[in-house]
N, C-alpha and C positions, 0 to 999 in steps of 0.2 A: 897404416893399422893393424889387416889382416897379417900381416907377419909378424907385428908383435904379440898377437893375441897369441897365434901358432909357437912361437917364441915361449912365453910362460908356461903355456903348455907342456911345450917338449922340453927345454931347456932345465926349468924350475919344477917342474911334475903338477906349478900348481889347476888343483883339480874344480876347486869351488869358484863356481860363476859371480857371485859376488867380487870376491878375493880379486881373479880377473879384470874385472872391469873397471874395478878400482884402480889397479897395476895399471890398466891401457889407457886411464881417464877418459872413459868411455861411462856409459848408461848401458843398464842391463839388458833394453832394449835395442839397443843398437847390436851391446854383445849379440844378444840371440838374430840377430842378422849376419853379424860376421862370420859366426858356427855356418848359418844356414850357406854362405857363400863358397865359407874352407870345404862345405860338401858337395858344394856343387864341382867345386872345381878340382875335388880329388883329394884333398889331403885330410880331411876326418871321412870316415864309413859311420852311418848312423846304423844301431842295428834299433828297431824296438824293440823291446821287452827282452831285452839283452841281459837281464840280470835284476835282480831284487834286493836292490843298493839299504834295504832299511835291516836285511839281515847282518850277521857280525863278518865279515870280510876275512877271518883269520878262518876261516870253516874255506874259504870260496878256493876250489881250485886254479880258479884263474887270477886270484888274488895280485900274484908279482909284475902281470902285466898288463891289468885292469887299468883304462884312462877315462874312467867317468868323469864327467863336467857337467853333469846334470840331474836332474832329482825328478824329469817330469816322466819316466817310463822307456826314455831315450839312453842308450848307452853309444857313449864315441869313441873312436879309435883313430889313432891319428897313426896312418899311412905310409908305405916307405916312402912314399913322395912329398907328403907333410913333414916326416921328418929332415930328409933335403932340402924342402925349402925354408926349413927355420935352421938349417946349420947346420946339422946333428949327421950328415953321411956326406965331409968334408972330402977324403979321399975316394967316395966312390962318384957311382956315374949321375949326373944332375938331370 
């Protein structure tokens, strides 16, 4: 289930928690636990108050690489380790 959630974020670019939970077949509360595990294992990196997601993304200098998956004041970024685990770096080191 952890890998499925990470694959949805990385491979399919899904950033909405409700959509991730629905597609993974889990409850939103369970997704919160999975996200916590992904952070603990180094697959996601969390930043508190990383950006103001209420503002327009078009004017943001980080818009191209943004990996927001929550609107709780935390911004989550997929780490290189997370990309490798999700199968995105098949040619690189794992």
